[in-house]
C-alpha positions in Angstrom: -9.7 -15.7 -14.0 -8.9 -12.0 -13.8 -11.7 -9.5 -13.2 -12.5 -7.1 -16.1 -11.8 -3.9 -14.1 -15.0 -2.3 -15.3 -15.9 1.0 -13.7 -18.5 -0.7 -11.6 -16.1 -3.3 -10.3 -13.5 -0.7 -9.4 -16.2 1.4 -7.6 -17.2 -1.6 -5.6 -13.6 -2.2 -4.5 -13.2 1.5 -3.6 -16.3 1.3 -1.5 -14.9 -1.8 0.2 -11.7 0.1 1.1 -13.7 3.1 2.3 -16.0 0.9 4.4 -12.9 -0.7 6.0 -11.5 2.8 6.6 -14.7 3.9 8.3 -14.5 0.9 10.6 -11.0 1.9 11.5 -12.0 5.4 12.3 -14.7 4.3 14.7 -12.0 2.6 16.8 -9.3 5.3 16.2 -11.4 7.8 18.2 -11.6 5.4 21.3 -9.2 4.2 23.9 -8.4 1.0 22.0 -6.3 -1.9 23.3 -2.9 -2.5 21.7 -1.5 -6.0 21.5 1.9 -7.3 20.3 2.2 -10.0 17.7 4.9 -12.7 17.7 7.1 -10.5 15.4 6.9 -7.7 17.9 4.6 -5.5 15.7 1.5 -3.9 17.2 -2.0 -5.0 16.3 -5.4 -3.6 17.3 -9.1 -4.4 16.9 -9.1 -2.0 14.0 -6.6 -4.2 12.0 -8.8 -7.2 12.5 -12.2 -5.6 12.0 -11.1 -3.9 8.8 -9.5 -7.0 7.4 -12.6 -9.1 8.1 -14.7 -6.5 6.1 -12.3 -6.6 3.1 -11.8 -10.4 3.0 -15.6 -10.9 3.1 -16.1 -8.3 0.4 -13.5 -9.7 -1.9 -14.9 -13.2 -1.5 -18.3 -11.9 -2.6 -16.9 -9.9 -5.5 -14.4 -12.4 -6.8 -15.0 -15.8 -5.2 -12.5 -17.6 -7.4 -9.6 -15.4 -6.4 -7.8 -16.3 -3.1 -6.8 -13.5 -0.7 -3.9 -13.1 1.7 -4.6 -10.8 4.6 -1.9 -9.8 7.0 -3.7 -10.7 10.2 -5.1 -14.0 8.9 -1.7 -14.9 7.5 0.0 -14.1 10.8 -2.6 -16.4 12.5 -1.5 -19.3 10.2 -4.0 -19.1 7.3 -2.2 -20.0 4.0 -4.5 -19.8 1.0 -3.5 -21.7 -2.1 -2.1 -19.1 -4.5 -0.5 -21.6 -7.0 -2.9 -20.3 -9.7 -0.8 -17.1 -9.8 -3.7 -14.7 -9.2 -4.4 -13.5 -5.7 -5.3 -10.5 -3.5 -2.9 -9.1 -1.0 -4.5 -7.1 1.8 -3.1 -4.9 4.5 -6.2 -3.5 6.0 -4.4 -1.1 8.3 -1.0 -0.2 7.0 0.8 2.0 9.4 -0.4 0.6 12.7 2.3 2.5 14.5 0.9 5.7 13.1 -2.6 4.6 14.2 -1.4 3.8 17.7 0.4 7.1 18.0 -2.6 9.0 16.8 -0.9 10.2 13.6 -3.2 10.3 10.6 -1.1 8.7 8.0 -2.3 5.1 8.1 -4.0 3.5 5.1 -6.2 0.7 3.8 -4.4 -1.4 1.1 -5.9 -3.8 -1.4 -3.8 -5.2 -4.3 -4.3 -7.8 -7.0 -1.3 -9.9 -8.0 -0.9 -11.8 -11.3 2.2 -14.0 -11.8 4.2 -12.2 -9.2 3.4 -8.6 -10.3 0.9 -6.2 -8.9 -1.6 -5.3 -11.6 -4.2 -3.3 -9.5 -4.1 -1.5 -6.2 -6.1 0.7 -3.9 -4.6 2.8 -1.1 -7.2 4.6 1.0 -6.3 7.1 3.7 -9.3 7.2 6.1 -8.5 10.4 8.1 -8.1 12.6 5.0 -10.9 10.7 3.1 -8.6 10.3 0.1 -8.2 7.3 -2.2 -5.4 6.4 -4.7 -5.9 3.6 -7.2 -4.3 2.3 -10.3 -4.4 -0.6 -12.8 -4.5 -1.2 -16.6 -6.7 1.8 -17.0 -4.3 4.3 -15.4 -3.9 5.9 -12.0 -6.2 8.2 -10.1 -6.8 9.9 -6.8 -10.0 11.1 -5.3 -11.0 13.1 -2.2 -14.4 12.7 -0.6 -17.2 14.2 -2.7 -14.7 15.4 -5.3 -14.1 14.3 -8.9 -11.4 11.7 -9.5 -8.1 13.1 -10.8 -5.6 11.3 -13.1 -2.2 10.9 -11.6 1.2 10.7 -13.3 4.7 10.3 -11.8 7.1 13.1 -12.7 10.6 13.6 -14.1 13.0 14.8 -11.3 13.9 18.5 -11.4 17.4 19.5 -12.5 18.1 21.2 -9.1 17.5 18.0 -7.1 15.0 15.4 -6.0 12.3 15.3 -3.3 12.7 12.2 -1.2 10.0 10.5 0.9 11.0 8.8 4.1 9.4 6.8 6.9 8.6 8.4 10.2 8.9 5.1 12.0 11.6 3.1 10.3 15.1 4.2 9.2 17.8 1.7 8.3 20.7 3.3 6.3 18.6 5.3 3.8 20.6 8.5 4.6 23.9 6.8 3.5 22.2 5.4 0.4 21.0 8.9 -0.6 24.6 10.4 -0.5 24.8 9.7 -4.2 21.8 11.9 -4.9 21.2 15.7 -4.9 18.3 15.8 -2.4 16.4 19.1 -2.4 14.0 18.2 0.3 12.5 15.3 2.3 8.9 14.5 3.1 8.4 12.4 6.2 5.3 10.2 5.9 3.9 7.0 7.2 2.5 3.8 5.5 2.1 3.4 1.8 1.3 7.1 1.3 5.0 7.5 0.6 4.7 5.6 -2.6 1.4 7.4 -3.5 3.2 10.8 -3.2 5.6 9.6 -6.0 2.7 8.4 -8.1 0.9 11.7 -7.7 4.0 13.6 -8.9 4.7 15.2 -5.5 8.0 13.4 -4.8 10.7 11.5 -6.7 12.3 8.8 -4.7 11.6 6.4 -1.8 14.4 4.0 -0.8 13.6 1.4 1.8 16.4 -0.5 3.4 14.4 -1.7 6.4 12.1 -4.7 6.8 8.7 -4.8 5.1 6.3 -7.5 4.1 4.6 -8.0 0.7 1.2 -6.7 1.8 2.8 -3.4 3.0 3.7 -2.2 -0.5 1.8 -4.2 -3.1 -1.1 -1.8 -3.5 1.2 1.3 -3.6 3.4 -0.5 -6.1 0.4 -1.1 -8.4 -0.6 2.5 -8.2 2.9 3.8 -8.9 3.3 1.5 -11.9 0.0 2.7 -13.3 1.2 6.3 -12.9 4.3 5.6 -14.9 6.8 5.1 -12.0 8.6 2.0 -10.9 9.4 0.0 -7.8 12.3 -2.5 -8.0 14.9 -4.1 -5.8 17.8 -1.8 -5.0 19.9 -3.3 -7.8 17.1 -2.7 -10.3 15.9 -6.3 -10.6 12.1 -6.9 -10.6 10.2 -6.9 -7.3 8.2 -10.2 -7.1 5.1 -11.1 -4.9 3.9 -14.5 -3.8 7.3 -15.6 -2.5 7.5 -18.4 0.0 9.0 -15.8 2.4 6.5 -13.0 2.7 9.3 -10.6 3.8 10.5 -8.1 1.1 14.0 -7.4 -0.1 15.2 -3.8 0.1 13.6 -1.7 -2.6 13.5 1.7 -4.3 10.4 3.5 -5.6 11.0 6.1 -8.3 9.0 8.5 -10.5 10.0 8.7 -14.1 
């Protein structure tokens, strides 16, 4: 059964993301250990501690909805998601940014229904800013400030603003030859998708490897803001696949 997305429920989820972000920051400012997973990606205590906070919180808030967390899934935990509704959690998206002391890592929580992201939170701990979206619209909020509605924009006639990964490039420049690119913003993690949702950029093509938990929350925020995220050929982007790896995709404003 889906939650009602009342203001109180959303606030509790935002607090959960912020709590996880605070736990990450405690470790960020120390000489933390870096380990390498079987897929050669880095993992730290911050990934694991933040995920534990989120999974426990989700279990308390919505005990009937299973949750997939990146680290638990990598360790072999496979919750039953055959009911079609489940959480997707990337408690520290942008571990490479975290490891390299760049501030663009995020906390990501998404709710999936029948393969589509219907709600998402992306929280950036260092800048104390949260982005979220669902059936009620899309919003952002900085610490101690009022929440602000977000809307994706129409591209300008003189060209588009593209967002690109700092850490991963795989042929995006060639793909963009068919576009008039006015400028490029380099950013890490799911903040790239949130920039489009906030009307600050227009396009984010991704031709390199990603996993479902990397983009589900940002996808939900972007959809709520009036943008879209599809496979490169325009076909729908589906979650809950047997293979957690994503196809190439493109995120757009209006």
